[in-house]
C-alpha positions as CSV (number, residue, x, y, z in Angstrom):
1,M,-11.4,8.0,-15.9
2,K,-10.3,5.0,-13.9
3,E,-6.8,3.6,-14.6
4,S,-6.8,0.0,-15.6
5,L,-4.6,-2.3,-13.5
6,D,-3.3,-5.7,-14.7
7,F,-3.7,-7.4,-11.4
8,D,-6.5,-8.3,-8.9
9,I,-6.7,-6.5,-5.6
10,N,-7.4,-9.0,-2.7
11,S,-7.9,-6.4,0.0
12,V,-7.9,-2.7,0.7
13,L,-6.3,-1.0,3.7
14,D,-7.6,2.6,4.2
15,T,-5.2,4.6,6.3
16,S,-6.7,8.0,5.3
17,G,-6.3,10.6,8.0
18,L,-3.5,8.8,9.8
19,M,0.0,10.1,10.1
20,C,3.4,8.4,10.3
21,P,4.1,5.8,11.6
22,E,0.5,4.5,11.7
23,P,0.0,3.7,8.0
24,V,3.1,1.5,7.9
25,M,2.3,-0.1,11.2
26,M,-1.2,-1.0,9.9
27,L,0.3,-2.3,6.6
28,H,2.7,-4.5,8.6
29,R,-0.2,-6.0,10.5
30,K,-2.3,-6.4,7.4
31,I,0.4,-8.0,5.3
32,S,0.8,-10.7,7.9
33,E,-2.9,-11.6,7.6
34,V,-2.9,-12.2,3.8
35,A,-1.6,-15.1,1.7
36,V,1.7,-14.9,-0.3
37,G,0.8,-13.5,-3.7
38,D,-2.1,-11.5,-2.5
39,V,-2.3,-7.8,-3.5
40,I,-3.2,-5.1,-0.9
41,E,-4.3,-1.7,-2.0
42,V,-3.2,0.9,0.6
43,V,-5.0,4.2,0.6
44,A,-3.2,7.0,2.4
45,T,-3.3,10.8,2.9
46,D,0.0,11.2,4.7
47,P,2.6,12.5,2.1
48,S,5.4,10.7,4.1
49,T,3.9,7.4,2.8
50,Q,5.5,8.2,-0.5
51,R,8.8,7.5,1.1
52,D,7.9,5.1,3.9
53,I,5.8,2.5,2.0
54,P,8.3,1.9,-0.9
55,K,11.0,1.5,1.8
56,F,8.8,-0.9,3.7
57,C,8.3,-3.0,0.6
58,S,12.0,-3.0,-0.3
59,F,13.2,-3.8,3.3
60,L,10.7,-6.8,3.6
61,N,11.0,-7.9,0.0
62,H,7.3,-7.3,-0.9
63,Q,6.6,-6.1,-4.4
64,L,5.3,-2.5,-4.9
65,L,3.3,-3.2,-8.2
66,H,2.0,0.3,-8.7
67,Q,1.7,3.7,-7.0
68,L,-0.9,6.4,-7.8
69,D,-1.2,10.0,-6.5
70,K,-4.7,11.3,-6.9
71,E,-5.6,14.7,-5.4
72,K,-3.6,14.3,-2.2
73,T,-4.6,10.7,-1.8
74,Y,-1.9,8.1,-2.3
75,H,-2.6,4.6,-3.5
76,Y,-0.1,1.7,-3.3
77,F,-0.6,-1.8,-4.7
78,I,1.6,-4.2,-2.8
79,Q,2.0,-7.9,-3.5
80,K,3.0,-10.1,-0.6
81,S,6.2,-12.1,-1.2
């Protein structure tokens, strides 16, 4: 069953198979390419993203709208501020 989200996703960044620090570096690049208010879904398999991506959002004042863990795959929904 797919979880219903109350926001639109503007782009998806798949970092599956990459290890720290690559997912956060790719997110940093991607977020600079999108408009303020856009939502990026980040897909990751590195468990350290559970710590790193929320810290990234907090440090750069982007909003982590939602986070899902699905069978060792982590999904983050980030709105650019």
